[in-house]
MARBA-519951 format. One record per residue: residue number from 0; residue in three letters; x, z, y of N, C-alpha, C, O in turn. Coordinates in steps of 0.2 Angstrom, whole numbers, plus 5000, padded with zeros to 4 digits. Layout:
// residues N
pos,code,nX,nZ,nY,caX,caZ,caY,cX,cZ,cY,oX,oZ,oY
NUM,ALA,X,Z,Y,X,Z,Y,X,Z,Y,X,Z,Y
...
// end
This chain:
// residues 87
pos,code,nX,nZ,nY,caX,caZ,caY,cX,cZ,cY,oX,oZ,oY
0,MET,4977,4981,5070,4980,4988,5072,4987,4989,5069,4988,4987,5064
1,LYS,4991,4991,5073,4998,4992,5071,4999,4998,5066,4996,5003,5067
2,LYS,5002,4997,5060,5003,5001,5055,5009,5006,5057,5014,5004,5060
3,ASN,5008,5013,5056,5013,5018,5058,5018,5018,5053,5017,5017,5047
4,LYS,5024,5019,5055,5030,5019,5051,5031,5026,5048,5029,5031,5052
5,ILE,5033,5026,5042,5033,5033,5038,5041,5034,5037,5044,5029,5035
6,VAL,5043,5040,5038,5050,5042,5037,5050,5048,5032,5045,5052,5031
7,TYR,5055,5049,5029,5056,5054,5024,5062,5059,5026,5067,5057,5027
8,VAL,5060,5065,5027,5065,5070,5029,5067,5074,5023,5063,5077,5019
9,VAL,5074,5075,5022,5077,5078,5016,5079,5085,5019,5083,5085,5024
10,MET,5077,5090,5016,5078,5097,5018,5082,5101,5012,5080,5100,5006
11,GLY,5088,5103,5014,5092,5107,5009,5091,5115,5010,5090,5117,5015
12,SER,5090,5118,5004,5089,5125,5005,5094,5129,5009,5093,5134,5012
13,GLU,5100,5127,5008,5106,5131,5011,5108,5128,5018,5111,5131,5022
14,ASP,5107,5121,5019,5109,5118,5025,5104,5115,5030,5106,5112,5035
15,GLY,5098,5116,5029,5093,5113,5033,5092,5106,5032,5092,5103,5026
16,ILE,5090,5102,5038,5089,5095,5037,5095,5091,5035,5101,5092,5038
17,LEU,5095,5087,5030,5101,5084,5027,5100,5076,5030,5105,5073,5030
18,GLY,5094,5074,5032,5094,5067,5035,5087,5065,5035,5082,5068,5032
19,VAL,5086,5060,5039,5079,5056,5039,5080,5049,5037,5084,5046,5040
20,TYR,5076,5047,5033,5077,5040,5029,5070,5036,5030,5065,5039,5030
21,GLY,5071,5030,5030,5066,5025,5030,5062,5024,5024,5057,5020,5023
22,ASN,5065,5026,5018,5062,5025,5012,5064,5030,5007,5069,5034,5008
23,VAL,5059,5031,5002,5059,5037,4998,5065,5037,4993,5068,5042,4991
24,LYS,5067,5031,4991,5073,5030,4986,5079,5033,4989,5083,5036,4986
25,LYS,5081,5031,4996,5087,5034,4999,5086,5041,5000,5091,5045,4998
26,ALA,5080,5044,5002,5079,5051,5002,5080,5055,4996,5084,5060,4995
27,TYR,5078,5052,4990,5079,5055,4984,5086,5055,4982,5088,5060,4979
28,GLY,5090,5050,4983,5097,5049,4982,5101,5055,4985,5105,5058,4982
29,VAL,5099,5056,4991,5103,5061,4995,5101,5068,4992,5105,5073,4992
30,ALA,5094,5069,4991,5092,5076,4989,5095,5077,4982,5097,5083,4981
31,SER,5095,5073,4977,5097,5074,4971,5105,5075,4971,5107,5079,4967
32,GLU,5108,5072,4975,5116,5073,4976,5117,5080,4978,5122,5083,4976
33,TYR,5113,5082,4983,5114,5089,4986,5113,5094,4981,5117,5099,4980
34,VAL,5108,5093,4977,5106,5098,4971,5112,5098,4966,5114,5103,4964
35,THR,5113,5092,4963,5118,5092,4958,5125,5094,4960,5129,5096,4956
36,GLY,5127,5093,4966,5133,5095,4969,5134,5102,4971,5139,5104,4973
37,ALA,5128,5106,4970,5128,5113,4972,5132,5117,4967,5133,5116,4961
38,TYR,5135,5122,4970,5139,5127,4966,5134,5130,4961,5128,5132,4963
39,GLU,5136,5131,4955,5132,5134,4949,5125,5130,4948,5120,5133,4947
40,TYR,5125,5124,4948,5120,5119,4947,5118,5120,4940,5122,5119,4935
41,ASN,5112,5122,4938,5109,5123,4932,5102,5121,4930,5099,5124,4926
42,GLY,5100,5117,4935,5093,5115,4934,5091,5108,4931,5096,5105,4929
43,THR,5085,5106,4932,5083,5100,4929,5080,5096,4935,5076,5098,4938
44,LEU,5083,5090,4936,5080,5086,4942,5074,5082,4939,5073,5080,4934
45,LYS,5069,5081,4944,5063,5077,4943,5066,5070,4943,5070,5068,4947
46,SER,5063,5065,4940,5065,5058,4940,5062,5055,4947,5058,5058,4950
47,TYR,5065,5050,4949,5063,5046,4955,5056,5044,4954,5052,5045,4959
48,SER,5054,5042,4948,5047,5040,4947,5042,5045,4947,5036,5045,4950
49,TRP,5044,5051,4945,5040,5057,4946,5039,5059,4953,5033,5061,4955
50,VAL,5044,5059,4957,5044,5060,4964,5039,5056,4967,5035,5058,4971
51,LEU,5039,5049,4966,5035,5044,4969,5028,5046,4967,5023,5045,4971
52,LYS,5027,5048,4961,5020,5049,4958,5017,5055,4962,5011,5055,4964
53,GLU,5021,5060,4964,5018,5066,4967,5017,5064,4974,5011,5066,4977
54,PHE,5020,5059,4978,5019,5057,4984,5012,5053,4984,5008,5053,4989
55,LYS,5011,5049,4979,5005,5045,4979,4999,5049,4977,4993,5047,4979
56,GLN,5000,5055,4974,4994,5059,4973,4991,5063,4979,4985,5064,4979
57,VAL,4995,5063,4984,4994,5067,4990,4994,5062,4996,4998,5059,4997
58,ASP,4988,5062,5000,4987,5057,5005,4989,5059,5012,4988,5055,5016
59,PHE,4991,5065,5013,4993,5068,5020,5000,5068,5021,5004,5069,5016
60,MET,5002,5068,5027,5009,5069,5029,5011,5076,5029,5007,5081,5030
61,GLY,5018,5077,5029,5020,5084,5029,5021,5087,5022,5023,5093,5022
62,PHE,5018,5084,5017,5018,5086,5010,5025,5086,5008,5029,5081,5008
63,ASP,5028,5092,5005,5034,5093,5002,5034,5091,4995,5030,5094,4991
64,VAL,5039,5088,4993,5041,5087,4985,5047,5089,4984,5052,5087,4987
65,ASP,5048,5094,4979,5054,5097,4977,5057,5092,4972,5053,5089,4968
66,VAL,5064,5091,4972,5067,5087,4967,5069,5091,4961,5072,5088,4956
67,MET,5068,5097,4961,5069,5101,4955,5063,5103,4951,5058,5104,4954
68,ASP,5064,5104,4944,5058,5106,4940,5057,5113,4941,5051,5116,4941
69,HIS,5062,5117,4943,5061,5124,4944,5066,5126,4950,5071,5123,4951
70,GLN,5065,5132,4953,5069,5134,4958,5074,5140,4956,5075,5145,4960
71,SER,5077,5140,4950,5081,5145,4948,5089,5144,4949,5093,5147,4946
72,ASN,5090,5139,4953,5097,5137,4954,5100,5140,4961,5096,5143,4965
73,TYR,5106,5138,4962,5109,5140,4969,5106,5137,4975,5104,5140,4980
74,ALA,5105,5130,4974,5102,5126,4980,5097,5122,4977,5097,5120,4972
75,SER,5092,5121,4982,5087,5116,4980,5086,5111,4986,5088,5112,4992
76,ALA,5082,5106,4985,5081,5101,4991,5074,5099,4990,5071,5098,4984
77,SER,5071,5097,4996,5064,5094,4995,5064,5088,5000,5068,5087,5005
78,ILE,5059,5084,4999,5058,5078,5003,5051,5079,5006,5046,5080,5002
79,SER,5050,5078,5013,5043,5078,5016,5042,5071,5019,5047,5068,5022
80,ARG,5036,5069,5020,5034,5062,5022,5031,5064,5029,5026,5068,5030
81,HIS,5033,5060,5034,5030,5060,5041,5029,5054,5044,5033,5049,5042
82,TYR,5025,5053,5049,5024,5047,5053,5030,5048,5058,5031,5053,5061
83,PHE,5033,5042,5059,5039,5041,5064,5036,5042,5071,5031,5038,5073
84,ASN,5039,5046,5075,5038,5046,5083,5031,5048,5084,5028,5045,5089
85,GLN,5028,5052,5080,5021,5055,5082,5021,5062,5082,5025,5065,5078
86,GLN,5017,5065,5086,5016,5073,5086,5012,5075,5080,5012,5082,5080
// end
């Protein structure tokens, strides 16, 4: 049976969808750059390994992982996992 392709969608709190990526490392890079480049950035980023751990703990698609430890800054970003080309 053919394995479904998984994509990662990066959402910015101020700009909506920032991109769709084929791997979580690229998605994390864009999300973390978005947050740290925000005006009045004052938060703490989760590490790449921590984000991977959160994805591995949840087995369903559409689950959002925030790249910030808390949401007290100007902008935030999240990564969600989806099957490519499926409803």
